[in-house]
DOZA-938430 format. One record per residue: residue in three letters; x, y, z of N, C-alpha, C in turn. Coordinates in pm, whole numbers, padded with zeros to 5 digits, always signed. Layout:
<pts>
ALAXYZXYZXYZ ...
</pts>
This chain:
<pts>
MET-01552-09800-09651-01464-09840-09495-01347-09819-09488 ILE-01287-09858-09584-01091-09916-09585-01048-09774-09594 ALA-01097-09685-09665-01049-09535-09655-01024-09472-09517 THR-01076-09545-09394-01049-09489-09277-00981-09534-09204 VAL-00945-09650-09228-00820-09742-09193-00662-09654-09221 PRO-00602-09648-09074-00512-09591-09113-00439-09656-09163 LEU-00329-09630-09254-00211-09658-09325-00074-09709-09269 LEU-00041-09645-09180+00051-09726-09125+00035-09813-08981 ILE-00067-09888-08966-00098-09958-08907-00014-10122-08933 ILE+00009-10083-09144+00036-10213-09153+00191-10185-09151 PRO+00281-10109-09138+00396-10132-09063+00441-10188-08938 LEU+00323-10162-08884+00359-10187-08730+00290-10333-08695 VAL+00179-10370-08786+00156-10529-08825+00260-10553-08874 ILE+00323-10487-08956+00493-10606-09026+00570-10646-08911 TYR+00602-10535-08846+00696-10499-08729+00698-10632-08636 ASN+00532-10593-08577+00536-10680-08479+00506-10856-08534 MET+00494-10871-08630+00521-11015-08689+00602-11042-08687 LEU+00714-10971-08755+00855-10972-08749+00928-11053-08593 ALA+00891-10951-08509+00956-10956-08411+00929-11046-08313 PHE+00771-11093-08327+00703-11197-08271+00750-11312-08311 LEU+00740-11384-08396+00784-11464-08437+00892-11464-08500 THR+00964-11437-08539+01132-11477-08552+01199-11434-08397 PRO+01195-11417-08325+01295-11405-08166+01429-11357-08252 GLY+01474-11302-08189+01619-11275-08218+01639-11231-08360 LEU+01598-11141-08415+01599-11105-08545+01647-10938-08525 GLY+01785-10949-08566+01831-10838-08595+01797-10729-08654 TRP+01733-10598-08634+01705-10509-08741+01829-10459-08833 GLU+01945-10470-08752+02083-10372-08800+02138-10491-08899 ALA+02035-10594-08929+02175-10702-08986+02148-10672-09192 VAL+02253-10720-09173+02304-10651-09332+02210-10662-09470 LEU+02159-10662-09529+02087-10713-09622+02123-10686-09772 ILE+02179-10605-09782+02265-10622-09933+02387-10448-09919 SER+02501-10538-09955+02613-10452-09894+02642-10343-10108 ILE+02634-10236-10110+02649-10180-10243+02790-10072-10218 PRO+02841-10101-10337+02979-10107-10353+02992-09927-10431 MET+03046-09838-10344+02973-09731-10378+03111-09636-10440 VAL+03124-09531-10553+03212-09512-10657+03343-09449-10520 SER+03338-09371-10438+03355-09328-10339+03503-09466-10253 SER+03462-09558-10308+03546-09704-10282+03471-09710-10123 ALA+03376-09678-10082+03298-09662-09933+03217-09827-09962 ARG+03100-09879-09848+03051-09926-09904+02894-09903-09799 LEU+02790-09917-09907+02657-09877-09852+02584-09985-09811 ASP+02554-10050-09675+02504-10143-09598+02363-10127-09625 VAL+02258-10146-09636+02124-10186-09633+02140-10254-09528 THR+02048-10241-09443+02002-10327-09367+01813-10368-09356 ILE+01781-10485-09286+01651-10491-09254+01589-10384-09206 GLY+01647-10266-09077+01603-10201-09032+01540-10077-09159 ASP+01654-10065-09201+01634-09936-09307+01547-09949-09434 VAL+01547-10090-09497+01406-10119-09523+01276-10066-09494 PHE+01266-10124-09373+01153-10155-09313+01102-09987-09312 VAL+01227-09902-09253+01180-09732-09285+01143-09652-09399 LEU+01227-09729-09495+01163-09713-09654+01015-09770-09708 MET+00995-09860-09651+00847-09879-09663+00760-09796-09576 SER+00814-09774-09480+00678-09717-09414+00678-09554-09397 LEU+00748-09487-09477+00785-09376-09535+00705-09385-09645 VAL+00656-09476-09704+00579-09546-09841+00398-09480-09801 PHE+00414-09581-09736+00299-09615-09654+00279-09442-09585 LEU+00346-09392-09498+00306-09213-09439+00259-09135-09557 PHE+00362-09132-09716+00308-09092-09818+00152-09059-09854 LEU+00134-09219-09857-00017-09244-09907-00141-09174-09806 GLU-00059-09197-09693-00134-09148-09558-00178-08953-09584 ILE-00027-08964-09663-00075-08791-09647-00141-08727-09753 VAL-00156-08830-09859-00211-08765-09996-00392-08866-09926 LYS-00391-08878-09856-00514-08961-09791-00561-08869-09748 ALA-00516-08760-09660-00532-08648-09571-00596-08544-09660 THR-00596-08548-09812-00620-08387-09878-00721-08448-09894 SER-00819-08500-09819-00967-08491-09910-01012-08452-09771 ALA-01163-08407-09768-01210-08349-09670-01330-08391-09637 SER-01364-08452-09584-01516-08523-09529-01502-08592-09419 THR-01600-08600-09356-01602-08696-09219-01490-08826-09198 ARG-01483-08914-09318-01445-09010-09292-01261-08964-09225 SER-01250-08850-09303-01115-08810-09290-01049-08790-09129 ILE-01216-08713-09051-01189-08664-08947-01149-08844-08806 ILE-01256-08921-08888-01217-09092-08857-01082-09117-08827 ASP-01018-09115-08969-00891-09158-08988-00779-09140-08943 HIS-00818-08954-08864-00732-08882-08812-00700-08969-08648 MET-00902-08979-08638-00883-09036-08491-00831-09169-08447 LEU-00885-09206-08604-00783-09383-08559-00629-09394-08559 SER-00602-09268-08608-00411-09308-08647-00364-09245-08537 THR-00434-09160-08414-00400-09132-08292-00392-09276-08209 LEU-00503-09340-08242-00563-09445-08082-00381-09517-08169 VAL-00353-09538-08263-00252-09661-08358-00133-09555-08279 PHE-00081-09431-08270-00002-09392-08265-00032-09425-08127 VAL-00116-09371-07990-00107-09402-07853-00047-09580-07851 ALA-00099-09662-07932-00101-09799-07874+00070-09848-07936 ALA+00123-09809-08044+00255-09829-08041+00310-09768-07928 LEU+00341-09675-07916+00362-09529-07805+00376-09646-07616 VAL+00249-09712-07603+00276-09787-07541+00392-09905-07522 GLU+00322-09993-07661+00439-10100-07729+00563-10072-07678 PHE+00629-09994-07701+00707-09879-07735+00804-09910-07579 ILE+00720-09819-07496+00752-09828-07371+00734-09951-07281 LEU+00623-10111-07295+00654-10155-07242+00654-10296-07273 VAL+00719-10307-07385+00721-10423-07464+00895-10443-07517 ASP+00983-10581-07485+01117-10559-07521+01155-10502-07656 VAL+01062-10624-07708+01117-10656-07813+01100-10513-07972 ALA+00993-10418-07900+01008-10274-07944+01036-10205-07943 ALA+01191-10214-07797+01237-10102-07770+01351-10064-07876 THR+01353-10046-07980+01404-10050-08114+01439-09925-08200 SER+01543-09920-08256+01577-09758-08317+01485-09754-08417 THR+01465-09881-08462+01353-09867-08593+01175-09873-08548 PHE+01180-09959-08452+01045-09893-08396+01015-09765-08325 LEU+01168-09705-08269+01119-09525-08217+01114-09468-08355 ILE+01173-09523-08517+01151-09452-08580+00971-09408-08648 LEU+00941-09523-08649+00796-09583-08678+00690-09471-08606 ILE+00771-09468-08466+00644-09394-08365+00689-09272-08443 ALA+00807-09219-08477+00821-09056-08501+00722-09033-08670 LEU+00715-09140-08722+00658-09177-08894+00494-09163-08841 MET+00474-09190-08740+00290-09216-08701+00275-09040-08623 LEU+00345-08998-08496+00361-08867-08501+00312-08787-08579 LEU+00437-08771-08661+00450-08686-08803+00302-08717-08884 ASP+00231-08813-08924+00130-08858-08953+00026-08791-08906 ILE+00006-08769-08785-00065-08726-08722-00120-08591-08728 VAL+00036-08521-08688+00044-08369-08717-00033-08343-08839 ALA+00054-08376-08939+00072-08368-09104-00115-08370-09177 GLY-00150-08481-09035-00308-08441-09145-00451-08371-09050 TYR-00371-08336-08945-00425-08220-08869-00429-08092-08972 SER-00275-08074-08969-00324-07952-09014-00320-07970-09233 VAL-00333-08035-09287-00383-08076-09379-00512-08041-09389 SER-00574-08115-09316-00703-08129-09287-00777-07985-09232 ILE-00724-07924-09195-00720-07791-09152-00752-07627-09242 ARG-00602-07696-09319-00593-07609-09460-00670-07632-09598 VAL-00768-07768-09592-00853-07799-09749-00945-07720-09612 ALA-01026-07760-09483-01171-07672-09453-01142-07538-09443 ARG-01016-07491-09467-01026-07305-09504-01093-07287-09620 ARG-00976-07383-09667-00986-07340-09842-01189-07387-09893 ASP-01192-07465-09860-01314-07518-09886-01428-07399-09801 PHE-01429-07340-09739-01553-07250-09604-01512-07121-09641 ALA-01571-07088-09764-01572-06965-09777-01722-06855-09739 ILE-01678-06730-09729-01795-06636-09699-01827-06500-09810 GLU-01969-06609-09835-01977-06469-09897-02067-06337-09871 PRO-02047-06218-09931-02146-06142-09860-02268-06091-09895 ARG-02412-06049-09808-02520-06116-09842-02583-06015-09945 ALA-02663-06061-09992-02703-05950-10133-02827-05930-10073 ASP-02809-05770-10050-02974-05695-09995-03077-05637-10110 
</pts>
């Protein structure tokens, strides 16, 4: 049962927890500033860390899509529902109208497209037509 849960719901829940429980949270707030050899500074923000964490979940979701089973079809449908819910939230809720949330939605769309594409590819590979032996 847990294999059918879309993993990108985890970053969505974390975003909502941070956005609603800590009002005024700035996704552009610098967590760490790393000095570079070129004497520039790399500022890593809360939003950057959140996007990187979401990319890890996207990778795991794509790996999960390589299994050909009825569970993967349910997982793709649930991923589509999570995407639609996040899109509606982005349009209607003011704390979700950030570039960080928009990137999360883009990752969800990429998950849907990649998931269906990988599943179709795996299904073609598993489906073999052999000539009839007369």
